[in-house]
N, CA, C and O atoms as a DFTB+ gen file, in Angstrom:
748 C
 N C O
     1  1       0.848      -1.186       0.000
     2  2       0.000       0.000       0.000
     3  2       0.887       1.240       0.000
     4  3       1.922       1.282       0.664
     5  1       0.458       2.251      -0.761
     6  2       1.170       3.524      -0.796
     7  2       0.988       4.275       0.510
     8  3       0.009       4.063       1.226
     9  1       1.941       5.160       0.820
    10  2       1.804       6.007       1.995
    11  2       0.628       6.959       1.817
    12  3       0.413       7.500       0.732
    13  1      -0.114       7.156       2.871
    14  2      -1.252       8.070       2.887
    15  2      -1.041       9.035       4.050
    16  3      -0.746       8.611       5.167
    17  1      -1.192      10.315       3.792
    18  2      -1.092      11.293       4.873
    19  2      -2.366      11.257       5.692
    20  3      -3.463      11.393       5.150
    21  1      -2.226      11.073       7.001
    22  2      -3.374      11.036       7.903
    23  2      -3.147      11.999       9.050
    24  3      -2.010      12.320       9.394
    25  1      -4.236      12.452       9.634
    26  2      -4.190      13.250      10.862
    27  2      -4.719      12.364      11.982
    28  3      -5.834      11.852      11.889
    29  1      -3.947      12.182      13.019
    30  2      -4.371      11.343      14.134
    31  2      -4.505      12.177      15.392
    32  3      -3.763      13.133      15.619
    33  1      -5.469      11.789      16.195
    34  2      -5.616      12.391      17.524
    35  2      -5.029      11.416      18.519
    36  3      -5.288      10.214      18.469
    37  1      -4.244      11.950      19.411
    38  2      -3.586      11.095      20.380
    39  2      -3.677      11.753      21.750
    40  3      -3.417      12.948      21.890
    41  1      -4.043      10.979      22.747
    42  2      -4.116      11.499      24.107
    43  2      -2.720      11.572      24.687
    44  3      -1.913      10.660      24.509
    45  1      -2.438      12.681      25.393
    46  2      -1.143      12.834      26.052
    47  2      -1.301      13.742      27.254
    48  3      -2.202      14.580      27.300
    49  1      -0.424      13.571      28.222
    50  2      -0.386      14.446      29.389
    51  2       0.523      15.626      29.054
    52  3       1.622      15.440      28.531
    53  1       0.064      16.831      29.356
    54  2       0.859      18.020      29.066
    55  2       0.502      19.142      30.033
    56  3      -0.609      19.199      30.559
    57  1       1.447      20.015      30.253
    58  2       1.191      21.225      31.032
    59  2       0.938      22.406      30.104
    60  3       0.478      23.460      30.541
    61  1       1.239      22.225      28.824
    62  2       1.103      23.282      27.831
    63  2      -0.115      23.014      26.949
    64  3      -0.066      22.154      26.071
    65  1      -1.205      23.745      27.177
    66  2      -2.421      23.591      26.387
    67  2      -2.386      24.614      25.256
    68  3      -1.993      25.763      25.459
    69  1      -2.804      24.185      24.053
    70  2      -2.870      25.085      22.912
    71  2      -4.315      25.111      22.402
    72  3      -5.096      24.200      22.679
    73  1      -4.659      26.160      21.656
    74  2      -5.991      26.270      21.066
    75  2      -6.251      25.032      20.209
    76  3      -5.427      24.642      19.383
    77  1      -7.414      24.430      20.427
    78  2      -7.787      23.217      19.704
    79  2      -7.625      21.946      20.528
    80  3      -8.190      20.907      20.185
    81  1      -6.856      22.021      21.615
    82  2      -6.728      20.848      22.492
    83  2      -8.070      20.538      23.127
    84  3      -8.853      21.441      23.424
    85  1      -8.329      19.260      23.334
    86  2      -9.577      18.823      23.964
    87  2      -9.274      18.101      25.267
    88  3      -8.274      17.395      25.398
    89  1     -10.172      18.302      26.225
    90  2     -10.099      17.557      27.472
    91  2     -11.417      16.806      27.655
    92  3     -12.452      17.206      27.123
    93  1     -11.361      15.729      28.405
    94  2     -12.561      14.970      28.739
    95  2     -13.037      15.423      30.105
    96  3     -12.260      15.472      31.059
    97  1     -14.329      15.758      30.195
    98  2     -14.910      16.227      31.451
    99  2     -16.082      15.324      31.809
   100  3     -17.033      15.191      31.039
   101  1     -16.005      14.710      32.974
   102  2     -17.112      13.897      33.487
   103  2     -17.980      14.777      34.367
   104  3     -17.514      15.308      35.375
   105  1     -19.237      14.930      33.990
   106  2     -20.175      15.783      34.732
   107  2     -21.193      14.928      35.482
   108  3     -22.345      14.817      35.065
   109  1     -20.768      14.331      36.576
   110  2     -21.636      13.512      37.426
   111  2     -22.658      12.750      36.590
   112  3     -22.283      12.035      35.660
   113  1     -23.954      12.892      36.910
   114  2     -24.997      12.123      36.214
   115  2     -25.323      12.641      34.816
   116  3     -26.094      12.004      34.098
   117  1     -24.755      13.787      34.405
   118  2     -24.990      14.296      33.048
   119  2     -24.200      13.511      32.004
   120  3     -24.632      13.412      30.856
   121  1     -23.055      12.953      32.382
   122  2     -22.269      12.143      31.458
   123  2     -20.883      12.693      31.204
   124  3     -20.437      13.638      31.856
   125  1     -20.206      12.080      30.238
   126  2     -18.851      12.453      29.857
   127  2     -18.905      13.279      28.567
   128  3     -19.615      12.935      27.622
   129  1     -18.145      14.366      28.548
   130  2     -18.152      15.293      27.422
   131  2     -16.733      15.752      27.135
   132  3     -15.869      15.716      28.011
   133  1     -16.495      16.186      25.893
   134  2     -15.230      16.831      25.573
   135  2     -15.444      18.334      25.549
   136  3     -16.526      18.823      25.223
   137  1     -14.391      19.052      25.900
   138  2     -14.378      20.514      25.840
   139  2     -13.102      20.921      25.127
   140  3     -12.040      20.344      25.362
   141  1     -13.204      21.915      24.258
   142  2     -12.081      22.361      23.443
   143  2     -11.547      23.695      23.949
   144  3     -12.316      24.582      24.319
   145  1     -10.218      23.830      23.963
   146  2      -9.569      25.097      24.315
   147  2      -9.762      26.073      23.155
   148  3      -9.377      25.786      22.021
   149  1     -10.365      27.232      23.449
   150  2     -10.650      28.227      22.415
   151  2      -9.816      29.491      22.555
   152  3      -9.642      30.221      21.579
   153  1      -9.301      29.763      23.737
   154  2      -8.533      30.998      23.945
   155  2      -7.586      30.775      25.110
   156  3      -7.938      30.127      26.095
   157  1      -6.378      31.319      24.990
   158  2      -5.383      31.176      26.049
   159  2      -4.833      32.558      26.365
   160  3      -4.404      33.294      25.476
   161  1      -4.854      32.897      27.653
   162  2      -4.308      34.172      28.109
   163  2      -3.421      33.903      29.320
   164  3      -3.266      32.758      29.745
   165  1      -2.846      34.959      29.866
   166  2      -2.063      34.808      31.101
   167  2      -2.946      34.333      32.244
   168  3      -2.472      33.697      33.185
   169  1      -4.228      34.646      32.156
   170  2      -5.194      34.294      33.195
   171  2      -5.509      32.803      33.204
   172  3      -5.645      32.199      34.268
   173  1      -5.625      32.215      32.020
   174  2      -5.997      30.810      31.949
   175  2      -6.409      30.420      30.544
   176  3      -6.036      31.059      29.561
   177  1      -7.195      29.346      30.478
   178  2      -7.635      28.790      29.200
   179  2      -9.162      28.779      29.162
   180  3      -9.809      28.301      30.093
   181  1      -9.732      29.311      28.076
   182  2     -11.171      29.276      27.883
   183  2     -11.530      27.980      27.159
   184  3     -11.097      27.748      26.031
   185  1     -12.324      27.142      27.820
   186  2     -12.820      25.907      27.224
   187  2     -14.308      26.058      26.941
   188  3     -15.042      26.659      27.725
   189  1     -14.741      25.511      25.819
   190  2     -16.161      25.428      25.496
   191  2     -16.468      23.971      25.203
   192  3     -15.745      23.314      24.455
   193  1     -17.544      23.469      25.795
   194  2     -17.946      22.094      25.543
   195  2     -18.263      21.919      24.059
   196  3     -18.778      22.828      23.408
   197  1     -17.950      20.748      23.545
   198  2     -18.194      20.471      22.131
   199  2     -19.657      20.134      21.860
   200  3     -20.127      20.276      20.731
   201  1     -20.366      19.699      22.867
   202  2     -21.775      19.324      22.744
   203  2     -22.577      20.015      23.845
   204  3     -22.014      20.568      24.789
   205  1     -23.877      19.973      23.706
   206  2     -24.754      20.454      24.769
   207  2     -24.797      19.405      25.864
   208  3     -24.868      18.209      25.580
   209  1     -24.754      19.844      27.110
   210  2     -24.766      18.895      28.227
   211  2     -26.185      18.586      28.685
   212  3     -26.428      17.573      29.340
   213  1     -27.114      19.460      28.338
   214  2     -28.523      19.272      28.677
   215  2     -29.340      20.296      27.897
   216  3     -28.785      21.128      27.180
   217  1     -30.643      20.228      28.041
   218  2     -31.552      21.213      27.457
   219  2     -32.386      21.781      28.601
   220  3     -32.983      21.035      29.376
   221  1     -32.420      23.108      28.698
   222  2     -33.136      23.773      29.791
   223  2     -33.694      25.105      29.295
   224  3     -33.191      25.659      28.318
   225  1     -34.722      25.619      29.954
   226  2     -35.173      26.982      29.638
   227  2     -34.216      28.011      30.241
   228  3     -33.528      27.737      31.224
   229  1     -34.186      29.183      29.642
   230  2     -33.397      30.273      30.213
   231  2     -34.083      30.778      31.489
   232  3     -33.421      31.080      32.483
   233  1     -35.415      30.865      31.445
   234  2     -36.217      31.292      32.587
   235  2     -37.505      30.481      32.612
   236  3     -37.968      30.003      31.577
   237  1     -38.073      30.331      33.789
   238  2     -39.346      29.604      33.877
   239  2     -40.482      30.423      33.263
   240  3     -41.446      29.862      32.742
   241  1     -40.365      31.750      33.328
   242  2     -41.342      32.630      32.692
   243  2     -40.735      33.191      31.418
   244  3     -39.513      33.266      31.286
   245  1     -41.579      33.581      30.491
   246  2     -41.133      34.041      29.186
   247  2     -40.701      35.504      29.238
   248  3     -41.385      36.387      28.722
   249  1     -39.546      35.742      29.877
   250  2     -39.021      37.096      30.016
   251  2     -37.500      37.074      29.959
   252  3     -36.862      36.100      30.358
   253  1     -36.930      38.165      29.454
   254  2     -35.475      38.291      29.494
   255  2     -35.046      39.385      30.474
   256  3     -33.903      39.840      30.442
   257  1     -35.962      39.803      31.339
   258  2     -35.672      40.836      32.334
   259  2     -34.518      40.376      33.225
   260  3     -34.522      39.263      33.752
   261  1     -33.548      41.245      33.376
   262  2     -32.371      40.929      34.182
   263  2     -31.279      40.228      33.387
   264  3     -30.177      40.011      33.892
   265  1     -31.587      39.872      32.138
   266  2     -30.592      39.242      31.282
   267  2     -30.124      37.893      31.797
   268  3     -30.741      37.295      32.678
   269  1     -29.037      37.434      31.236
   270  2     -28.471      36.147      31.638
   271  2     -28.092      36.149      33.120
   272  3     -28.288      35.151      33.812
   273  1     -27.550      37.267      33.606
   274  2     -27.054      37.335      34.988
   275  2     -28.133      37.033      36.028
   276  3     -27.823      36.529      37.108
   277  1     -29.386      37.333      35.721
   278  2     -30.490      37.093      36.664
   279  2     -31.353      35.908      36.249
   280  3     -32.422      35.692      36.820
   281  1     -30.901      35.142      35.265
   282  2     -31.718      34.062      34.712
   283  2     -31.719      32.812      35.583
   284  3     -30.806      32.579      36.376
   285  1     -32.767      32.020      35.412
   286  2     -32.843      30.717      36.080
   287  2     -31.729      29.795      35.590
   288  3     -31.206      28.987      36.358
   289  1     -31.366      29.915      34.310
   290  2     -30.299      29.071      33.773
   291  2     -28.975      29.370      34.464
   292  3     -28.239      28.440      34.793
   293  1     -28.652      30.635      34.692
   294  2     -27.406      30.979      35.375
   295  2     -27.411      30.419      36.795
   296  3     -26.386      29.930      37.270
   297  1     -28.551      30.487      37.472
   298  2     -28.630      29.929      38.831
   299  2     -28.350      28.432      38.800
   300  3     -27.652      27.914      39.673
   301  1     -28.885      27.734      37.808
   302  2     -28.648      26.296      37.669
   303  2     -27.175      26.017      37.361
   304  3     -26.579      25.106      37.935
   305  1     -26.592      26.803      36.455
   306  2     -25.177      26.631      36.098
   307  2     -24.281      26.864      37.306
   308  3     -23.341      26.105      37.539
   309  1     -24.569      27.915      38.078
   310  2     -23.735      28.254      39.235
   311  2     -23.850      27.257      40.381
   312  3     -22.957      27.176      41.226
   313  1     -24.921      26.514      40.415
   314  2     -25.088      25.569      41.527
   315  2     -24.984      24.129      41.036
   316  3     -23.992      23.456      41.314
   317  1     -25.965      23.658      40.331
   318  2     -26.037      22.246      39.926
   319  2     -24.898      21.876      38.976
   320  3     -24.186      20.901      39.217
   321  1     -24.719      22.638      37.907
   322  2     -23.698      22.284      36.923
   323  2     -22.303      22.370      37.523
   324  3     -21.498      21.458      37.336
   325  1     -22.003      23.434      38.233
   326  2     -20.675      23.569      38.838
   327  2     -20.366      22.387      39.747
   328  3     -19.251      21.866      39.729
   329  1     -21.331      21.966      40.528
   330  2     -21.121      20.829      41.442
   331  2     -20.942      19.512      40.697
   332  3     -20.399      18.562      41.261
   333  1     -21.384      19.430      39.447
   334  2     -21.251      18.201      38.668
   335  2     -19.825      17.995      38.146
   336  3     -19.462      16.879      37.773
   337  1     -19.019      19.056      38.116
   338  2     -17.634      18.937      37.654
   339  2     -16.813      18.135      38.662
   340  3     -17.094      18.174      39.860
   341  1     -15.804      17.410      38.186
   342  2     -14.897      16.749      39.120
   343  2     -14.163      17.793      39.962
   344  3     -13.853      18.883      39.482
   345  1     -13.895      17.455      41.198
   346  2     -13.315      18.410      42.143
   347  2     -12.017      19.031      41.645
   348  3     -11.791      20.225      41.838
   349  1     -11.154      18.231      41.001
   350  2      -9.866      18.774      40.545
   351  2     -10.036      19.851      39.482
   352  3      -9.184      20.731      39.365
   353  1     -11.108      19.805      38.708
   354  2     -11.405      20.881      37.761
   355  2     -12.185      22.004      38.438
   356  3     -11.886      23.183      38.244
   357  1     -13.174      21.634      39.223
   358  2     -14.047      22.627      39.877
   359  2     -13.224      23.650      40.657
   360  3     -13.565      24.833      40.672
   361  1     -12.157      23.216      41.296
   362  2     -11.337      24.120      42.100
   363  2     -10.532      25.105      41.253
   364  3      -9.998      26.077      41.787
   365  1     -10.437      24.873      39.952
   366  2      -9.671      25.757      39.058
   367  2     -10.569      26.502      38.074
   368  3     -10.063      27.215      37.208
   369  1     -11.882      26.354      38.189
   370  2     -12.809      26.990      37.244
   371  2     -13.161      28.402      37.693
   372  3     -13.465      28.660      38.858
   373  1     -13.107      29.300      36.723
   374  2     -13.585      30.670      36.930
   375  2     -14.569      30.974      35.803
   376  3     -14.398      30.491      34.684
   377  1     -15.574      31.754      36.085
   378  2     -16.511      32.236      35.070
   379  2     -17.199      31.129      34.278
   380  3     -17.193      31.162      33.047
   381  1     -17.778      30.174      34.945
   382  2     -18.587      29.151      34.279
   383  2     -19.833      29.832      33.726
   384  3     -20.558      30.496      34.467
   385  1     -20.088      29.673      32.432
   386  2     -21.158      30.414      31.769
   387  2     -21.557      29.690      30.485
   388  3     -21.345      28.486      30.338
   389  1     -22.141      30.457      29.558
   390  2     -22.402      30.001      28.188
   391  2     -21.847      31.078      27.256
   392  3     -21.641      32.212      27.690
   393  1     -21.602      30.753      25.999
   394  2     -20.991      31.732      25.080
   395  2     -21.889      32.932      24.768
   396  3     -23.089      32.935      25.041
   397  1     -21.254      33.946      24.184
   398  2     -21.954      35.154      23.744
   399  2     -22.064      35.154      22.215
   400  3     -21.421      34.362      21.526
   401  1     -22.893      36.061      21.714
   402  2     -23.008      36.261      20.270
   403  2     -21.640      36.618      19.693
   404  3     -21.245      36.080      18.659
   405  1     -20.918      37.517      20.352
   406  2     -19.602      37.931      19.868
   407  2     -18.624      36.775      19.765
   408  3     -17.904      36.661      18.773
   409  1     -18.587      35.915      20.777
   410  2     -17.649      34.789      20.761
   411  2     -17.922      33.831      19.602
   412  3     -16.988      33.320      18.984
   413  1     -19.202      33.589      19.306
   414  2     -19.531      32.646      18.249
   415  2     -19.573      33.289      16.867
   416  3     -19.131      32.676      15.895
   417  1     -20.095      34.512      16.758
   418  2     -20.365      35.104      15.448
   419  2     -19.610      36.390      15.158
   420  3     -19.588      36.838      14.011
   421  1     -19.000      36.987      16.148
   422  2     -18.365      38.285      15.942
   423  2     -19.416      39.378      15.886
   424  3     -20.543      39.193      16.346
   425  1     -19.046      40.513      15.321
   426  2     -19.946      41.670      15.300
   427  2     -20.106      42.261      13.909
   428  3     -20.382      43.452      13.760
   429  1     -19.933      41.433      12.899
   430  2     -20.017      41.908      11.516
   431  2     -21.458      42.063      11.031
   432  3     -21.719      42.865      10.134
   433  1     -22.392      41.314      11.606
   434  2     -23.762      41.282      11.093
   435  2     -24.589      42.434      11.658
   436  3     -24.750      42.552      12.873
   437  1     -25.108      43.276      10.780
   438  2     -25.889      44.452      11.189
   439  2     -27.153      44.049      11.960
   440  3     -27.491      44.668      12.970
   441  1     -27.853      43.005      11.479
   442  2     -29.081      42.578      12.138
   443  2     -28.795      42.152      13.577
   444  3     -29.500      42.564      14.498
   445  1     -27.769      41.333      13.772
   446  2     -27.399      40.903      15.127
   447  2     -27.080      42.107      16.001
   448  3     -27.536      42.183      17.142
   449  1     -26.306      43.044      15.479
   450  2     -25.900      44.221      16.250
   451  2     -27.094      45.085      16.651
   452  3     -27.085      45.696      17.720
   453  1     -28.121      45.139      15.802
   454  2     -29.308      45.946      16.117
   455  2     -30.264      45.224      17.058
   456  3     -30.965      45.873      17.834
   457  1     -30.308      43.903      17.004
   458  2     -31.332      43.163      17.729
   459  2     -30.885      42.541      19.052
   460  3     -31.718      42.319      19.931
   461  1     -29.605      42.257      19.212
   462  2     -29.136      41.621      20.448
   463  2     -28.379      42.613      21.309
   464  3     -27.702      43.507      20.799
   465  1     -28.500      42.445      22.637
   466  2     -27.725      43.289      23.538
   467  2     -26.249      43.111      23.186
   468  3     -25.798      41.995      22.929
   469  1     -25.500      44.214      23.175
   470  2     -24.113      44.127      22.738
   471  2     -23.220      43.440      23.772
   472  3     -23.495      43.442      24.972
   473  1     -22.157      42.862      23.260
   474  2     -21.075      42.382      24.107
   475  2     -19.780      42.849      23.453
   476  3     -19.789      43.281      22.300
   477  1     -18.694      42.767      24.159
   478  2     -17.415      43.245      23.620
   479  2     -16.495      42.095      23.231
   480  3     -15.309      42.306      22.976
   481  1     -17.034      40.884      23.184
   482  2     -16.215      39.713      22.892
   483  2     -15.898      39.624      21.401
   484  3     -16.748      39.879      20.549
   485  1     -14.659      39.258      21.113
   486  2     -14.255      38.997      19.734
   487  2     -14.636      37.571      19.372
   488  3     -14.716      36.695      20.233
   489  1     -14.869      37.352      18.086
   490  2     -15.161      35.998      17.635
   491  2     -13.944      35.110      17.886
   492  3     -12.817      35.459      17.534
   493  1     -14.191      33.973      18.492
   494  2     -13.119      33.026      18.757
   495  2     -12.670      32.400      17.443
   496  3     -13.508      32.058      16.608
   497  1     -11.358      32.243      17.245
   498  2     -10.856      31.753      15.957
   499  2     -11.512      30.454      15.492
   500  3     -11.855      30.338      14.316
   501  1     -11.693      29.488      16.365
   502  2     -12.292      28.219      15.950
   503  2     -13.760      28.375      15.568
   504  3     -14.290      27.554      14.819
   505  1     -14.422      29.413      16.068
   506  2     -15.842      29.627      15.777
   507  2     -16.065      30.289      14.419
   508  3     -17.207      30.472      13.997
   509  1     -14.995      30.644      13.743
   510  2     -15.139      31.161      12.375
   511  2     -15.597      30.051      11.441
   512  3     -16.152      30.321      10.376
   513  1     -15.369      28.813      11.833
   514  2     -15.842      27.652      11.084
   515  2     -17.213      27.256      11.624
   516  3     -17.358      26.935      12.803
   517  1     -18.215      27.282      10.750
   518  2     -19.586      27.005      11.193
   519  2     -19.714      25.650      11.885
   520  3     -20.489      25.510      12.832
   521  1     -18.963      24.655      11.423
   522  2     -19.058      23.322      12.027
   523  2     -18.738      23.351      13.523
   524  3     -19.214      22.491      14.264
   525  1     -17.948      24.313      13.980
   526  2     -17.627      24.416      15.400
   527  2     -18.729      25.109      16.201
   528  3     -18.748      25.034      17.429
   529  1     -19.643      25.779      15.507
   530  2     -20.774      26.418      16.182
   531  2     -21.959      25.470      16.320
   532  3     -22.861      25.716      17.120
   533  1     -21.962      24.398      15.554
   534  2     -23.029      23.400      15.606
   535  2     -22.734      22.436      16.748
   536  3     -21.604      21.971      16.903
   537  1     -23.747      22.141      17.538
   538  2     -23.571      21.187      18.637
   539  2     -24.794      20.281      18.721
   540  3     -25.870      20.603      18.216
   541  1     -24.601      19.172      19.355
   542  2     -25.627      18.136      19.438
   543  2     -25.959      17.840      20.893
   544  3     -25.165      18.101      21.796
   545  1     -27.141      17.294      21.097
   546  2     -27.557      16.776      22.394
   547  2     -28.075      15.370      22.146
   548  3     -29.015      15.178      21.374
   549  1     -27.476      14.402      22.787
   550  2     -27.848      12.997      22.605
   551  2     -27.837      12.613      21.121
   552  3     -28.745      11.942      20.630
   553  1     -26.792      13.051      20.427
   554  2     -26.570      12.695      19.028
   555  2     -27.606      13.290      18.060
   556  3     -27.733      12.820      16.930
   557  1     -28.330      14.299      18.488
   558  2     -29.296      15.011      17.640
   559  2     -28.923      16.493      17.634
   560  3     -28.572      17.047      18.675
   561  1     -28.998      17.144      16.454
   562  2     -28.701      18.570      16.416
   563  2     -29.688      19.322      17.289
   564  3     -30.829      18.896      17.465
   565  1     -29.244      20.429      17.828
   566  2     -30.047      21.156      18.805
   567  2     -29.758      22.646      18.676
   568  3     -28.669      23.039      18.258
   569  1     -30.712      23.453      19.029
   570  2     -30.494      24.885      19.190
   571  2     -29.900      25.088      20.581
   572  3     -30.130      24.280      21.481
   573  1     -29.140      26.163      20.756
   574  2     -28.520      26.384      22.061
   575  2     -28.518      27.849      22.459
   576  3     -28.462      28.746      21.618
   577  1     -28.581      28.066      23.765
   578  2     -28.633      29.424      24.313
   579  2     -27.307      30.144      24.191
   580  3     -26.238      29.534      24.231
   581  1     -27.400      31.476      24.038
   582  2     -26.267      32.382      24.166
   583  2     -26.618      33.389      25.254
   584  3     -27.790      33.542      25.598
   585  1     -25.633      34.067      25.790
   586  2     -25.847      34.957      26.941
   587  2     -26.635      36.226      26.634
   588  3     -27.243      36.793      27.543
   589  1     -26.647      36.682      25.412
   590  2     -27.238      37.973      25.067
   591  2     -28.767      37.909      25.024
   592  3     -29.352      36.937      24.545
   593  1     -29.393      38.962      25.532
   594  2     -30.843      39.094      25.370
   595  2     -31.125      39.792      24.049
   596  3     -30.237      40.394      23.445
   597  1     -32.371      39.700      23.614
   598  2     -32.799      40.509      22.481
   599  2     -33.096      41.897      23.050
   600  3     -33.634      42.021      24.150
   601  1     -32.747      42.926      22.303
   602  2     -33.030      44.287      22.760
   603  2     -34.521      44.455      23.014
   604  3     -35.348      43.931      22.267
   605  1     -34.863      45.189      24.076
   606  2     -36.240      45.300      24.525
   607  2     -37.180      45.908      23.486
   608  3     -38.366      45.582      23.471
   609  1     -36.677      46.777      22.625
   610  2     -37.580      47.360      21.629
   611  2     -38.064      46.325      20.622
   612  3     -39.022      46.581      19.893
   613  1     -37.422      45.163      20.566
   614  2     -37.854      44.089      19.672
   615  2     -38.608      43.002      20.420
   616  3     -39.591      42.465      19.910
   617  1     -38.153      42.672      21.628
   618  2     -38.850      41.663      22.426
   619  2     -38.282      41.635      23.834
   620  3     -37.071      41.734      24.030
   621  1     -39.161      41.500      24.803
   622  2     -38.726      41.351      26.195
   623  2     -38.786      39.890      26.629
   624  3     -38.665      39.585      27.815
   625  1     -38.971      38.992      25.668
   626  2     -39.108      37.578      25.994
   627  2     -38.028      36.704      25.364
   628  3     -37.982      35.505      25.640
   629  1     -37.161      37.267      24.529
   630  2     -36.213      36.451      23.764
   631  2     -34.774      36.612      24.241
   632  3     -34.357      37.667      24.719
   633  1     -34.036      35.514      24.088
   634  2     -32.585      35.496      24.241
   635  2     -31.981      35.054      22.912
   636  3     -32.631      34.373      22.119
   637  1     -30.738      35.445      22.681
   638  2     -30.015      34.993      21.496
   639  2     -29.738      33.499      21.616
   640  3     -29.626      32.949      22.712
   641  1     -29.632      32.867      20.455
   642  2     -29.294      31.446      20.426
   643  2     -28.517      31.149      19.157
   644  3     -28.378      31.998      18.277
   645  1     -28.022      29.939      19.083
   646  2     -27.408      29.439      17.858
   647  2     -28.304      28.305      17.388
   648  3     -28.633      27.407      18.164
   649  1     -28.702      28.342      16.110
   650  2     -29.626      27.309      15.657
   651  2     -28.872      26.041      15.263
   652  3     -27.644      25.990      15.336
   653  1     -29.604      25.040      14.853
   654  2     -29.027      23.726      14.587
   655  2     -28.031      23.687      13.450
   656  3     -27.255      22.738      13.345
   657  1     -28.035      24.720      12.578
   658  2     -27.044      24.722      11.507
   659  2     -25.945      25.757      11.741
   660  3     -25.235      26.140      10.811
   661  1     -25.808      26.211      13.007
   662  2     -24.697      27.078      13.380
   663  2     -24.854      28.532      13.032
   664  3     -23.863      29.254      12.920
   665  1     -26.089      28.980      12.857
   666  2     -26.347      30.389      12.543
   667  2     -27.003      31.080      13.742
   668  3     -27.630      30.419      14.570
   669  1     -26.862      32.415      13.841
   670  2     -27.479      33.126      14.960
   671  2     -28.997      33.100      14.858
   672  3     -29.565      33.125      13.766
   673  1     -29.639      33.049      16.015
   674  2     -31.094      33.051      16.067
   675  2     -31.511      33.580      17.439
   676  3     -30.719      34.212      18.138
   677  1     -32.743      33.319      17.809
   678  2     -33.257      33.742      19.118
   679  2     -34.383      32.804      19.492
   680  3     -34.955      32.123      18.640
   681  1     -34.698      32.775      20.794
   682  2     -35.770      31.910      21.253
   683  2     -36.444      32.452      22.492
   684  3     -35.876      33.265      23.221
   685  1     -37.673      31.990      22.724
   686  2     -38.428      32.363      23.922
   687  2     -37.691      31.888      25.167
   688  3     -37.216      30.755      25.225
   689  1     -37.603      32.752      26.144
   690  2     -36.856      32.450      27.361
   691  2     -37.365      31.206      28.080
   692  3     -36.597      30.533      28.767
   693  1     -38.647      30.895      27.931
   694  2     -39.205      29.743      28.648
   695  2     -39.101      28.442      27.854
   696  3     -39.508      27.387      28.338
   697  1     -38.559      28.512      26.637
   698  2     -38.372      27.296      25.834
   699  2     -37.083      26.595      26.276
   700  3     -36.155      27.240      26.764
   701  1     -37.036      25.302      26.106
   702  2     -35.818      24.551      26.434
   703  2     -34.916      24.486      25.220
   704  3     -35.308      23.983      24.167
   705  1     -33.703      24.999      25.374
   706  2     -32.667      24.921      24.351
   707  2     -31.420      24.312      24.980
   708  3     -31.330      24.146      26.197
   709  1     -30.471      23.987      24.123
   710  2     -29.246      23.346      24.581
   711  2     -28.397      24.267      25.444
   712  3     -28.377      25.484      25.259
   713  1     -27.695      23.654      26.391
   714  2     -26.776      24.362      27.280
   715  2     -25.371      23.857      26.957
   716  3     -25.032      22.705      27.228
   717  1     -24.564      24.741      26.372
   718  2     -23.189      24.418      25.984
   719  2     -22.260      25.274      26.842
   720  3     -21.936      26.402      26.468
   721  1     -21.836      24.754      27.975
   722  2     -21.053      25.571      28.911
   723  2     -19.689      25.982      28.369
   724  3     -19.082      25.302      27.543
   725  1     -19.244      27.112      28.867
   726  2     -17.863      27.552      28.677
   727  2     -17.315      27.889      30.057
   728  3     -18.055      28.295      30.952
   729  1     -16.004      27.713      30.213
   730  2     -15.386      28.039      31.500
   731  2     -13.929      28.371      31.303
   732  3     -13.265      27.875      30.393
   733  1     -13.452      29.228      32.190
   734  2     -12.027      29.545      32.234
   735  2     -11.381      28.607      33.234
   736  3     -11.801      28.529      34.388
   737  1     -10.363      27.898      32.789
   738  2      -9.568      27.044      33.653
   739  2      -8.344      27.859      34.051
   740  3      -7.481      28.144      33.220
   741  1      -8.276      28.229      35.309
   742  2      -7.202      29.092      35.801
   743  2      -5.895      28.317      35.804
   744  3      -5.846      27.152      36.196
   745  1      -4.826      28.994      35.355
   746  2      -3.501      28.355      35.304
   747  2      -2.947      28.134      36.703
   748  3      -1.844      27.609      36.854
């Protein structure tokens, strides 16, 4: 057989994480998931889960009042989800959250800029590829929440989301969408 160029993934122990590296995270009864390193700073490494870990509403009522910071989903993430992480990771996690419109899509789209609450996040390099914005829940494509609310002049009930084909969208706060956590792992 002729030589064929292949790309292989290989597990290794390292102290030096680079963008694109994946780690395996066991989340108690939610299951085992991979998370990819998307950004590295002096502060730490930003990881985003490759799949949705569950599907939940942003709020029990159909409102975006108080934004993500006051949402039922954030309360669940700060308590239940954080406790599901293994202790050795949990002790090094800062800013457990979900992504923003800026991180996934940047700020080039006029419609997004007019309709969603602004953020100052730059698009993450790996998210420039649509395939990295698409995520699944239980092997089925899913829509997923983003942190930004829809501006009140358009709706007081919607939050930004990413749809099943990796494009920006929005959804009712009381609907269940995918939860794709992101977290900073402190160095």
